[in-house]
MIFIMAR-605278 format. One record per residue (C-alpha): residue in one letter; chain; x, y, z. Coordinates in nm, 4 decimals. Layout:
r = A; c = A; X = X; Y = Y; Z = Z
...
END
This chain:
r = M; c = A; X = -7.0619; Y = 6.4950; Z = -3.7888
r = A; c = A; X = -6.9711; Y = 6.6026; Z = -3.4393
r = A; c = A; X = -7.0694; Y = 6.2663; Z = -3.2992
r = A; c = A; X = -6.8739; Y = 6.0792; Z = -3.5628
r = G; c = A; X = -6.5746; Y = 6.3055; Z = -3.4945
r = S; c = A; X = -6.5901; Y = 6.2476; Z = -3.1217
r = S; c = A; X = -6.6165; Y = 5.8739; Z = -3.1793
r = G; c = A; X = -6.3145; Y = 5.8904; Z = -3.4098
r = F; c = A; X = -6.1253; Y = 6.0758; Z = -3.1367
r = G; c = A; X = -6.2353; Y = 5.8083; Z = -2.8814
r = S; c = A; X = -6.1037; Y = 5.5253; Z = -3.0990
r = W; c = A; X = -5.7787; Y = 5.7120; Z = -3.1608
r = F; c = A; X = -5.7473; Y = 5.7785; Z = -2.7812
r = I; c = A; X = -5.8077; Y = 5.4051; Z = -2.7064
r = L; c = A; X = -5.5578; Y = 5.3053; Z = -2.9707
r = G; c = A; X = -5.3076; Y = 5.5502; Z = -2.8230
r = L; c = A; X = -5.3714; Y = 5.4149; Z = -2.4763
r = L; c = A; X = -5.3225; Y = 5.0510; Z = -2.6008
r = I; c = A; X = -4.9901; Y = 5.1509; Z = -2.7703
r = T; c = A; X = -4.8762; Y = 5.3168; Z = -2.4490
r = L; c = A; X = -4.9809; Y = 5.0209; Z = -2.2347
r = G; c = A; X = -4.8082; Y = 4.7879; Z = -2.4938
r = S; c = A; X = -4.4861; Y = 4.9874; Z = -2.4705
r = V; c = A; X = -4.4981; Y = 4.9749; Z = -2.0846
r = A; c = A; X = -4.5547; Y = 4.6003; Z = -2.1030
r = S; c = A; X = -4.2579; Y = 4.5573; Z = -2.3379
r = W; c = A; X = -4.0416; Y = 4.7675; Z = -2.1055
r = A; c = A; X = -4.1542; Y = 4.5459; Z = -1.8176
r = E; c = A; X = -4.0684; Y = 4.2285; Z = -2.0182
r = A; c = A; X = -3.7358; Y = 4.3629; Z = -2.1402
r = R; c = A; X = -3.4308; Y = 4.2998; Z = -1.9343
r = A; c = A; X = -3.2653; Y = 4.5978; Z = -1.7698
r = F; c = A; X = -2.8864; Y = 4.6264; Z = -1.7847
r = F; c = A; X = -2.6574; Y = 4.7809; Z = -1.5260
r = V; c = A; X = -2.2886; Y = 4.8587; Z = -1.5784
r = F; c = A; X = -2.0262; Y = 4.9298; Z = -1.3141
r = G; c = A; X = -1.6532; Y = 4.9806; Z = -1.3469
r = D; c = A; X = -1.3805; Y = 5.1756; Z = -1.5226
r = S; c = A; X = -1.2908; Y = 5.3181; Z = -1.8662
r = L; c = A; X = -1.3370; Y = 4.9843; Z = -2.0431
r = V; c = A; X = -1.7114; Y = 5.0153; Z = -1.9801
r = D; c = A; X = -1.7681; Y = 5.3878; Z = -1.9129
r = N; c = A; X = -2.0052; Y = 5.5352; Z = -2.1771
r = G; c = A; X = -1.9883; Y = 5.8996; Z = -2.0884
r = N; c = A; X = -2.0215; Y = 5.9631; Z = -1.7128
r = N; c = A; X = -1.6880; Y = 6.1375; Z = -1.6944
r = D; c = A; X = -1.8019; Y = 6.3928; Z = -1.9490
r = Y; c = A; X = -2.0143; Y = 6.5402; Z = -1.6701
r = L; c = A; X = -1.7225; Y = 6.5641; Z = -1.4294
r = A; c = A; X = -1.4248; Y = 6.7956; Z = -1.3761
r = T; c = A; X = -1.1696; Y = 6.5228; Z = -1.4462
r = T; c = A; X = -0.8685; Y = 6.4623; Z = -1.6731
r = A; c = A; X = -0.9928; Y = 6.1048; Z = -1.7479
r = R; c = A; X = -1.2164; Y = 6.2027; Z = -2.0455
r = A; c = A; X = -1.2830; Y = 6.0843; Z = -2.3989
r = D; c = A; X = -1.4808; Y = 6.3834; Z = -2.5072
r = S; c = A; X = -1.2827; Y = 6.5090; Z = -2.7984
r = Y; c = A; X = -1.1903; Y = 6.3909; Z = -3.1595
r = P; c = A; X = -1.0825; Y = 6.1371; Z = -3.2718
r = Y; c = A; X = -1.2716; Y = 5.9396; Z = -2.9955
r = G; c = A; X = -1.6044; Y = 5.8269; Z = -3.1434
r = I; c = A; X = -1.4729; Y = 5.8514; Z = -3.4990
r = D; c = A; X = -1.6579; Y = 5.5321; Z = -3.5880
r = Y; c = A; X = -1.9547; Y = 5.5749; Z = -3.3563
r = P; c = A; X = -2.2845; Y = 5.6141; Z = -3.5553
r = T; c = A; X = -2.2874; Y = 5.9909; Z = -3.4892
r = R; c = A; X = -1.9132; Y = 6.0213; Z = -3.5776
r = R; c = A; X = -1.8736; Y = 6.2288; Z = -3.2611
r = P; c = A; X = -1.6981; Y = 6.1644; Z = -2.9254
r = T; c = A; X = -1.9373; Y = 6.0262; Z = -2.6692
r = G; c = A; X = -1.7225; Y = 5.9741; Z = -2.3620
r = R; c = A; X = -1.6532; Y = 5.6191; Z = -2.4588
r = F; c = A; X = -1.2830; Y = 5.5225; Z = -2.4636
r = S; c = A; X = -1.3242; Y = 5.3684; Z = -2.8103
r = N; c = A; X = -1.3290; Y = 5.4584; Z = -3.1744
r = G; c = A; X = -1.6912; Y = 5.3401; Z = -3.1723
r = L; c = A; X = -1.8990; Y = 5.1098; Z = -2.9575
r = N; c = A; X = -1.7710; Y = 4.9638; Z = -2.6278
r = I; c = A; X = -1.8435; Y = 4.6310; Z = -2.4515
r = P; c = A; X = -2.1669; Y = 4.7378; Z = -2.2805
r = D; c = A; X = -2.3047; Y = 4.8710; Z = -2.6130
r = L; c = A; X = -2.2269; Y = 4.5445; Z = -2.7905
r = I; c = A; X = -2.3854; Y = 4.3344; Z = -2.5061
r = S; c = A; X = -2.7019; Y = 4.5521; Z = -2.5347
r = E; c = A; X = -2.6956; Y = 4.4904; Z = -2.9090
r = Q; c = A; X = -2.6660; Y = 4.1108; Z = -2.8595
r = I; c = A; X = -2.9560; Y = 4.0916; Z = -2.6084
r = G; c = A; X = -3.1755; Y = 4.3096; Z = -2.8191
r = M; c = A; X = -3.1795; Y = 4.6211; Z = -2.5952
r = E; c = A; X = -3.1019; Y = 4.9799; Z = -2.6667
r = P; c = A; X = -2.7772; Y = 5.0972; Z = -2.5079
r = T; c = A; X = -2.7959; Y = 5.2190; Z = -2.1477
r = L; c = A; X = -2.7303; Y = 5.5850; Z = -2.0826
r = P; c = A; X = -2.4660; Y = 5.7147; Z = -1.8437
r = Y; c = A; X = -2.6236; Y = 5.7624; Z = -1.5017
r = L; c = A; X = -2.5206; Y = 6.1352; Z = -1.4996
r = S; c = A; X = -2.6841; Y = 6.2004; Z = -1.8344
r = P; c = A; X = -2.9762; Y = 6.4455; Z = -1.8084
r = A; c = A; X = -3.1614; Y = 6.2298; Z = -2.0678
r = L; c = A; X = -3.1810; Y = 5.9380; Z = -1.8221
r = T; c = A; X = -3.5428; Y = 6.0020; Z = -1.7114
r = G; c = A; X = -3.8887; Y = 5.8456; Z = -1.7437
r = D; c = A; X = -3.8995; Y = 5.5275; Z = -1.9540
r = R; c = A; X = -3.5318; Y = 5.5458; Z = -2.0349
r = L; c = A; X = -3.4616; Y = 5.4559; Z = -1.6677
r = L; c = A; X = -3.6263; Y = 5.1173; Z = -1.7219
r = V; c = A; X = -3.3607; Y = 5.0204; Z = -1.9768
r = G; c = A; X = -3.1067; Y = 5.0347; Z = -1.6953
r = A; c = A; X = -2.8098; Y = 5.2662; Z = -1.6385
r = N; c = A; X = -2.4346; Y = 5.2802; Z = -1.6760
r = F; c = A; X = -2.2552; Y = 5.3960; Z = -1.3584
r = A; c = A; X = -1.8966; Y = 5.3310; Z = -1.4755
r = S; c = A; X = -1.6321; Y = 5.6011; Z = -1.4570
r = A; c = A; X = -1.2877; Y = 5.5978; Z = -1.6248
r = G; c = A; X = -0.9925; Y = 5.5798; Z = -1.3897
r = I; c = A; X = -1.1518; Y = 5.4068; Z = -1.0906
r = G; c = A; X = -1.0498; Y = 5.0818; Z = -0.9273
r = I; c = A; X = -1.1446; Y = 4.8436; Z = -0.6520
r = L; c = A; X = -0.9604; Y = 5.0714; Z = -0.4089
r = N; c = A; X = -1.0701; Y = 5.4265; Z = -0.3339
r = D; c = A; X = -0.7119; Y = 5.5574; Z = -0.3703
r = T; c = A; X = -0.6815; Y = 5.4183; Z = -0.7244
r = G; c = A; X = -0.6981; Y = 5.6959; Z = -0.9897
r = I; c = A; X = -0.6573; Y = 5.9891; Z = -0.7383
r = Q; c = A; X = -0.4511; Y = 6.1661; Z = -1.0088
r = F; c = A; X = -0.7660; Y = 6.2011; Z = -1.2182
r = L; c = A; X = -0.9318; Y = 6.4143; Z = -0.9465
r = N; c = A; X = -1.3075; Y = 6.3899; Z = -0.9753
r = I; c = A; X = -1.4189; Y = 6.0343; Z = -1.0713
r = I; c = A; X = -1.7055; Y = 5.8212; Z = -0.9543
r = R; c = A; X = -1.5391; Y = 5.5659; Z = -0.7210
r = I; c = A; X = -1.7001; Y = 5.2243; Z = -0.6963
r = T; c = A; X = -1.8581; Y = 5.3071; Z = -0.3565
r = K; c = A; X = -2.0191; Y = 5.6065; Z = -0.5102
r = Q; c = A; X = -2.1382; Y = 5.3985; Z = -0.8128
r = L; c = A; X = -2.3120; Y = 5.1659; Z = -0.5728
r = E; c = A; X = -2.4739; Y = 5.4658; Z = -0.3924
r = Y; c = A; X = -2.5953; Y = 5.5838; Z = -0.7272
r = F; c = A; X = -2.7426; Y = 5.2393; Z = -0.7906
r = Q; c = A; X = -2.9456; Y = 5.2771; Z = -0.4709
r = Q; c = A; X = -3.0530; Y = 5.6264; Z = -0.5769
r = Y; c = A; X = -3.1493; Y = 5.4870; Z = -0.9196
r = Q; c = A; X = -3.3754; Y = 5.2357; Z = -0.7536
r = Q; c = A; X = -3.5517; Y = 5.5130; Z = -0.5548
r = R; c = A; X = -3.6100; Y = 5.7039; Z = -0.8757
r = V; c = A; X = -3.7505; Y = 5.4009; Z = -1.0561
r = S; c = A; X = -3.9724; Y = 5.3157; Z = -0.7463
r = A; c = A; X = -4.1325; Y = 5.6600; Z = -0.7908
r = L; c = A; X = -4.2087; Y = 5.5631; Z = -1.1499
r = I; c = A; X = -4.3307; Y = 5.2005; Z = -1.1254
r = G; c = A; X = -4.3533; Y = 5.1239; Z = -0.7490
r = A; c = A; X = -4.1158; Y = 4.9410; Z = -0.5162
r = E; c = A; X = -4.2255; Y = 4.5891; Z = -0.5959
r = Q; c = A; X = -4.1841; Y = 4.6309; Z = -0.9720
r = T; c = A; X = -3.8543; Y = 4.7984; Z = -0.9178
r = Q; c = A; X = -3.7203; Y = 4.5095; Z = -0.7107
r = R; c = A; X = -3.8318; Y = 4.2705; Z = -0.9822
r = L; c = A; X = -3.6637; Y = 4.4864; Z = -1.2531
r = V; c = A; X = -3.3418; Y = 4.4871; Z = -1.0562
r = N; c = A; X = -3.3534; Y = 4.1166; Z = -0.9649
r = E; c = A; X = -3.4105; Y = 4.0147; Z = -1.3283
r = A; c = A; X = -3.1547; Y = 4.2613; Z = -1.4732
r = L; c = A; X = -2.8216; Y = 4.1717; Z = -1.6198
r = V; c = A; X = -2.5252; Y = 4.3399; Z = -1.4495
r = L; c = A; X = -2.1704; Y = 4.3831; Z = -1.5807
r = I; c = A; X = -1.8760; Y = 4.4886; Z = -1.3525
r = T; c = A; X = -1.5235; Y = 4.5558; Z = -1.4704
r = L; c = A; X = -1.2578; Y = 4.6505; Z = -1.2152
r = G; c = A; X = -0.8971; Y = 4.5733; Z = -1.1262
r = G; c = A; X = -0.6741; Y = 4.6908; Z = -1.4031
r = N; c = A; X = -0.6383; Y = 5.0405; Z = -1.2693
r = D; c = A; X = -0.5484; Y = 4.9138; Z = -0.9298
r = F; c = A; X = -0.2287; Y = 4.7906; Z = -1.0845
r = V; c = A; X = -0.1591; Y = 5.0334; Z = -1.3733
r = N; c = A; X = -0.2825; Y = 5.3557; Z = -1.1978
r = N; c = A; X = -0.1924; Y = 5.2640; Z = -0.8431
r = Y; c = A; X = 0.0594; Y = 4.9860; Z = -0.7556
r = Y; c = A; X = 0.2773; Y = 5.0428; Z = -1.0662
r = L; c = A; X = 0.1926; Y = 5.4044; Z = -1.1403
r = V; c = A; X = 0.5343; Y = 5.5294; Z = -1.0128
r = P; c = A; X = 0.8365; Y = 5.3401; Z = -0.8866
r = F; c = A; X = 0.8059; Y = 5.2856; Z = -0.5089
r = S; c = A; X = 0.4400; Y = 5.3856; Z = -0.5029
r = A; c = A; X = 0.2679; Y = 5.4002; Z = -0.1585
r = R; c = A; X = 0.0881; Y = 5.0760; Z = -0.2214
r = S; c = A; X = 0.4019; Y = 4.8961; Z = -0.3453
r = R; c = A; X = 0.5866; Y = 4.9976; Z = -0.0300
r = Q; c = A; X = 0.2899; Y = 4.8896; Z = 0.1842
r = F; c = A; X = 0.2336; Y = 4.5471; Z = 0.0159
r = S; c = A; X = 0.4392; Y = 4.2846; Z = -0.1772
r = L; c = A; X = 0.2578; Y = 4.2006; Z = -0.4987
r = P; c = A; X = 0.1006; Y = 3.8717; Z = -0.3726
r = D; c = A; X = -0.0162; Y = 4.0427; Z = -0.0594
r = Y; c = A; X = -0.1592; Y = 4.3344; Z = -0.2658
r = V; c = A; X = -0.3564; Y = 4.0922; Z = -0.4784
r = V; c = A; X = -0.5030; Y = 3.9234; Z = -0.1642
r = Y; c = A; X = -0.5990; Y = 4.2687; Z = -0.0329
r = L; c = A; X = -0.7639; Y = 4.3640; Z = -0.3597
r = I; c = A; X = -0.9648; Y = 4.0361; Z = -0.3682
r = S; c = A; X = -1.0845; Y = 4.0941; Z = -0.0105
r = E; c = A; X = -1.1998; Y = 4.4446; Z = -0.1022
r = Y; c = A; X = -1.3678; Y = 4.3126; Z = -0.4204
r = R; c = A; X = -1.5575; Y = 4.0634; Z = -0.2123
r = K; c = A; X = -1.7243; Y = 4.3523; Z = -0.0252
r = I; c = A; X = -1.8179; Y = 4.5224; Z = -0.3503
r = L; c = A; X = -1.9748; Y = 4.2091; Z = -0.4977
r = Q; c = A; X = -2.1619; Y = 4.1312; Z = -0.1698
r = R; c = A; X = -2.2984; Y = 4.4894; Z = -0.1774
r = L; c = A; X = -2.4230; Y = 4.4389; Z = -0.5339
r = Y; c = A; X = -2.6050; Y = 4.1306; Z = -0.4161
r = E; c = A; X = -2.7549; Y = 4.3180; Z = -0.1170
r = L; c = A; X = -2.8779; Y = 4.5837; Z = -0.3634
r = G; c = A; X = -3.0684; Y = 4.3160; Z = -0.5565
r = A; c = A; X = -2.8317; Y = 4.2082; Z = -0.8362
r = R; c = A; X = -2.8930; Y = 3.8432; Z = -0.9295
r = R; c = A; X = -2.7058; Y = 3.7979; Z = -1.2570
r = V; c = A; X = -2.3576; Y = 3.9536; Z = -1.2470
r = L; c = A; X = -2.0867; Y = 3.9205; Z = -1.5195
r = V; c = A; X = -1.7538; Y = 3.9870; Z = -1.3448
r = T; c = A; X = -1.4661; Y = 4.0431; Z = -1.5875
r = G; c = A; X = -1.1174; Y = 3.9656; Z = -1.4807
r = T; c = A; X = -0.8319; Y = 4.1910; Z = -1.5889
r = G; c = A; X = -0.6962; Y = 4.1783; Z = -1.9439
r = P; c = A; X = -0.3275; Y = 4.1294; Z = -2.0127
r = F; c = A; X = -0.2446; Y = 4.4894; Z = -1.9124
r = G; c = A; X = 0.1305; Y = 4.4194; Z = -1.9445
r = C; c = A; X = 0.0671; Y = 4.3834; Z = -2.3184
r = V; c = A; X = -0.1127; Y = 4.7148; Z = -2.3924
r = P; c = A; X = 0.0693; Y = 4.9663; Z = -2.6126
r = A; c = A; X = 0.1132; Y = 5.2072; Z = -2.3154
r = E; c = A; X = 0.3081; Y = 4.9443; Z = -2.1206
r = L; c = A; X = 0.5090; Y = 4.8280; Z = -2.4311
r = A; c = A; X = 0.6149; Y = 5.1883; Z = -2.4753
r = I; c = A; X = 0.7562; Y = 5.2058; Z = -2.1233
r = H; c = A; X = 0.8814; Y = 4.8496; Z = -2.0579
r = S; c = A; X = 0.9388; Y = 4.6719; Z = -2.3938
r = R; c = A; X = 1.2472; Y = 4.6527; Z = -2.6091
r = N; c = A; X = 1.1288; Y = 4.4053; Z = -2.8774
r = G; c = A; X = 0.7459; Y = 4.4198; Z = -2.8342
r = E; c = A; X = 0.7382; Y = 4.1659; Z = -2.5496
r = C; c = A; X = 0.4799; Y = 4.2118; Z = -2.2747
r = S; c = A; X = 0.5857; Y = 4.3382; Z = -1.9297
r = V; c = A; X = 0.6733; Y = 4.0303; Z = -1.7260
r = E; c = A; X = 0.5995; Y = 4.2001; Z = -1.3952
r = L; c = A; X = 0.2554; Y = 4.3328; Z = -1.4993
r = E; c = A; X = 0.1645; Y = 3.9910; Z = -1.6496
r = R; c = A; X = 0.2653; Y = 3.8309; Z = -1.3233
r = A; c = A; X = 0.0223; Y = 4.0708; Z = -1.1474
r = A; c = A; X = -0.2660; Y = 3.9666; Z = -1.3777
r = G; c = A; X = -0.1661; Y = 3.6009; Z = -1.3379
r = L; c = A; X = -0.2027; Y = 3.6310; Z = -0.9625
r = F; c = A; X = -0.5233; Y = 3.8366; Z = -0.9637
r = N; c = A; X = -0.7427; Y = 3.6566; Z = -1.2140
r = P; c = A; X = -0.7436; Y = 3.3036; Z = -1.0631
r = Q; c = A; X = -0.8095; Y = 3.4479; Z = -0.7166
r = L; c = A; X = -1.1036; Y = 3.6418; Z = -0.8658
r = V; c = A; X = -1.2498; Y = 3.3224; Z = -1.0034
r = Q; c = A; X = -1.1993; Y = 3.1554; Z = -0.6666
r = L; c = A; X = -1.3787; Y = 3.4466; Z = -0.5011
r = I; c = A; X = -1.6732; Y = 3.4079; Z = -0.7432
r = N; c = A; X = -1.6932; Y = 3.0322; Z = -0.6745
r = N; c = A; X = -1.6930; Y = 3.0968; Z = -0.3016
r = L; c = A; X = -1.9638; Y = 3.3614; Z = -0.3191
r = N; c = A; X = -2.1862; Y = 3.1463; Z = -0.5362
r = S; c = A; X = -2.1496; Y = 2.8530; Z = -0.3013
r = E; c = A; X = -2.2284; Y = 3.0699; Z = 0.0025
r = I; c = A; X = -2.5381; Y = 3.2059; Z = -0.1690
r = G; c = A; X = -2.6325; Y = 2.8702; Z = -0.3141
r = S; c = A; X = -2.6851; Y = 3.0028; Z = -0.6687
r = D; c = A; X = -2.4777; Y = 3.1011; Z = -0.9715
r = I; c = A; X = -2.5312; Y = 3.4745; Z = -0.9196
r = F; c = A; X = -2.1757; Y = 3.5762; Z = -1.0258
r = V; c = A; X = -2.0250; Y = 3.4675; Z = -1.3605
r = A; c = A; X = -1.6542; Y = 3.5008; Z = -1.4328
r = A; c = A; X = -1.5521; Y = 3.6403; Z = -1.7719
r = N; c = A; X = -1.1922; Y = 3.5428; Z = -1.8508
r = A; c = A; X = -1.0911; Y = 3.8770; Z = -2.0156
r = F; c = A; X = -0.7256; Y = 3.7737; Z = -2.0045
r = D; c = A; X = -0.7674; Y = 3.4856; Z = -2.2477
r = M; c = A; X = -1.0206; Y = 3.6790; Z = -2.4591
r = H; c = A; X = -0.7570; Y = 3.9436; Z = -2.5175
r = M; c = A; X = -0.4584; Y = 3.7110; Z = -2.5460
r = D; c = A; X = -0.6207; Y = 3.5264; Z = -2.8366
r = F; c = A; X = -0.5886; Y = 3.8303; Z = -3.0627
r = I; c = A; X = -0.2802; Y = 3.9834; Z = -2.8959
r = S; c = A; X = -0.0778; Y = 3.6550; Z = -2.9528
r = N; c = A; X = -0.2128; Y = 3.5972; Z = -3.3070
r = P; c = A; X = -0.3584; Y = 3.9249; Z = -3.4447
r = Q; c = A; X = -0.3629; Y = 3.8122; Z = -3.8029
r = A; c = A; X = -0.5991; Y = 3.5222; Z = -3.7279
r = Y; c = A; X = -0.8533; Y = 3.7843; Z = -3.6252
r = G; c = A; X = -0.7899; Y = 4.0251; Z = -3.9206
r = F; c = A; X = -0.5645; Y = 4.2652; Z = -3.7352
r = V; c = A; X = -0.2325; Y = 4.3886; Z = -3.8799
r = T; c = A; X = -0.0994; Y = 4.4476; Z = -3.5252
r = S; c = A; X = -0.1803; Y = 4.4061; Z = -3.1618
r = K; c = A; X = 0.1201; Y = 4.6061; Z = -3.0348
r = I; c = A; X = 0.0741; Y = 4.9481; Z = -3.1979
r = A; c = A; X = -0.2276; Y = 5.1592; Z = -3.0999
r = C; c = A; X = -0.4303; Y = 5.3127; Z = -3.3766
r = C; c = A; X = -0.4266; Y = 5.6497; Z = -3.2068
r = G; c = A; X = -0.1339; Y = 5.7872; Z = -3.0040
r = Q; c = A; X = 0.2301; Y = 5.8878; Z = -3.0293
r = G; c = A; X = 0.5760; Y = 5.7658; Z = -2.9446
r = P; c = A; X = 0.6839; Y = 5.4016; Z = -2.9434
r = Y; c = A; X = 0.3872; Y = 5.1723; Z = -3.0293
r = N; c = A; X = 0.1738; Y = 5.4927; Z = -3.0245
r = G; c = A; X = 0.1656; Y = 5.4211; Z = -2.6553
r = I; c = A; X = 0.2737; Y = 5.7524; Z = -2.4969
r = G; c = A; X = 0.0208; Y = 5.9990; Z = -2.3542
r = L; c = A; X = -0.3423; Y = 6.0275; Z = -2.4652
r = C; c = A; X = -0.5157; Y = 6.0017; Z = -2.7982
r = T; c = A; X = -0.5731; Y = 6.3578; Z = -2.9181
r = I; c = A; X = -0.6382; Y = 6.5472; Z = -3.2409
r = A; c = A; X = -0.2521; Y = 6.5857; Z = -3.2683
r = S; c = A; X = -0.1956; Y = 6.2108; Z = -3.2438
r = N; c = A; X = -0.0996; Y = 5.9650; Z = -3.5209
r = L; c = A; X = -0.4323; Y = 5.8180; Z = -3.6355
r = C; c = A; X = -0.4597; Y = 5.4951; Z = -3.8421
r = P; c = A; X = -0.6965; Y = 5.5117; Z = -4.1437
r = N; c = A; X = -0.8708; Y = 5.1780; Z = -4.0748
r = R; c = A; X = -0.9466; Y = 5.1069; Z = -3.7100
r = D; c = A; X = -1.0643; Y = 4.7490; Z = -3.7895
r = L; c = A; X = -0.6987; Y = 4.6554; Z = -3.8577
r = Y; c = A; X = -0.5814; Y = 4.7490; Z = -3.5057
r = A; c = A; X = -0.6445; Y = 4.5443; Z = -3.1893
r = F; c = A; X = -0.5911; Y = 4.8588; Z = -2.9777
r = W; c = A; X = -0.7633; Y = 5.1874; Z = -3.0412
r = D; c = A; X = -0.5532; Y = 5.3983; Z = -2.7981
r = P; c = A; X = -0.2630; Y = 5.3161; Z = -2.5583
r = F; c = A; X = -0.4922; Y = 5.1263; Z = -2.3205
r = H; c = A; X = -0.8292; Y = 5.0383; Z = -2.4834
r = P; c = A; X = -0.9330; Y = 4.7879; Z = -2.7467
r = S; c = A; X = -1.0809; Y = 4.8974; Z = -3.0754
r = E; c = A; X = -1.4513; Y = 4.8412; Z = -3.1431
r = K; c = A; X = -1.3649; Y = 4.5375; Z = -3.3572
r = A; c = A; X = -1.1607; Y = 4.3833; Z = -3.0696
r = N; c = A; X = -1.4540; Y = 4.4625; Z = -2.8334
r = R; c = A; X = -1.6745; Y = 4.2696; Z = -3.0705
r = I; c = A; X = -1.4509; Y = 3.9632; Z = -3.0449
r = I; c = A; X = -1.4560; Y = 3.9875; Z = -2.6658
r = V; c = A; X = -1.8402; Y = 4.0186; Z = -2.6538
r = Q; c = A; X = -1.8722; Y = 3.7169; Z = -2.8851
r = Q; c = A; X = -1.6851; Y = 3.5100; Z = -2.6284
r = I; c = A; X = -1.9029; Y = 3.6503; Z = -2.3461
r = M; c = A; X = -2.2060; Y = 3.5455; Z = -2.5466
r = T; c = A; X = -2.1080; Y = 3.2009; Z = -2.6681
r = G; c = A; X = -1.7588; Y = 3.1189; Z = -2.5260
r = S; c = A; X = -1.6679; Y = 2.7829; Z = -2.3719
r = T; c = A; X = -1.6016; Y = 2.7442; Z = -2.0014
r = Q; c = A; X = -1.2402; Y = 2.8451; Z = -2.0707
r = Y; c = A; X = -1.3770; Y = 3.1991; Z = -2.1204
r = M; c = A; X = -1.7083; Y = 3.2070; Z = -1.9190
r = H; c = A; X = -1.7408; Y = 3.0213; Z = -1.5873
r = P; c = A; X = -1.9774; Y = 2.8610; Z = -1.4973
r = M; c = A; X = -2.1668; Y = 2.9558; Z = -1.8202
r = N; c = A; X = -2.1802; Y = 3.2048; Z = -2.1085
r = L; c = A; X = -2.4393; Y = 3.4769; Z = -2.1569
r = S; c = A; X = -2.6421; Y = 3.2885; Z = -2.4175
r = T; c = A; X = -2.6904; Y = 3.0048; Z = -2.1627
r = I; c = A; X = -2.7883; Y = 3.2596; Z = -1.8945
r = M; c = A; X = -3.0481; Y = 3.4170; Z = -2.1335
r = A; c = A; X = -3.1895; Y = 3.0783; Z = -2.2216
r = L; c = A; X = -3.2074; Y = 2.9674; Z = -1.8538
r = D; c = A; X = -3.3689; Y = 3.2904; Z = -1.7410
r = S; c = A; X = -3.6255; Y = 3.2968; Z = -2.0188
r = R; c = A; X = -3.7666; Y = 2.9679; Z = -1.8821
r = V; c = A; X = -3.8180; Y = 3.1059; Z = -1.5306
END
């Protein structure tokens, strides 16, 4: 009996070993996903920081599977979650999460932090946030941690084959240039010169990402931030978008696409892909009913005109059905709006994704 027992144990051990090896192989085959940027893509890093830019209390997360706040600036899932869902991966964890260890590291990591911008002085009013230079330092640190797990060569492969999303720029206008009348940056630069400066700084960030091994990078332009409920509450009389803020987005986005084209031609490969977040948002902002929304002007959660004043808190007005609202809070789209945006990232025409959409990227890369 003892012999039979030990042979049974041996076969269970071998089976367990095969399952473990199989899961390591599937990790290796799966595509890692890295996220950099601001509150549109932060999935909880700021919960670990002493900052006022947080989404860690009710009703944030009201429609998330756990029905609890997660640090996402959403009623439920955000854009990175939905991209992970589309490419068949589990969501990445915030880089500062204590749970991001072992095999979970191989899924990738989210380095984004609400409040940050292209410039280091953007979002200084939020105190302790992970500026983009720090996010890139953390990406280096991440690679060292993964090297200890799977070796330097495998780590380089994992990073080279990964999908990367970066979302920056909106805060450089809303929480810097236009934060207060006669802000330091608006006294230093005219708007066209400020945009040129932002693009030159963004170039350094994207080049650094490339140096750190990123080879497939989705770069989202800014949305129509002059049309968000927070700006309507301040600038709008009849629900019209802020002309000055829309002018800023209109200057910034085409120059970002030009930067991406220039970088790709210098490298000789389509490393960077431009996502036209402006048009993706304007579709449902200009015609909300066509997408099943009752409004694209009033936030679901907030107070004051258009529910656009202050933060979304337990004391705020809260709509009963989030799927009827394009905006969840004064600045951020609802989960349903995020789903519309991610659908365009996946399958959108060249109007939305240049030079190609994510489905095309996935198909091309699977042949390599």
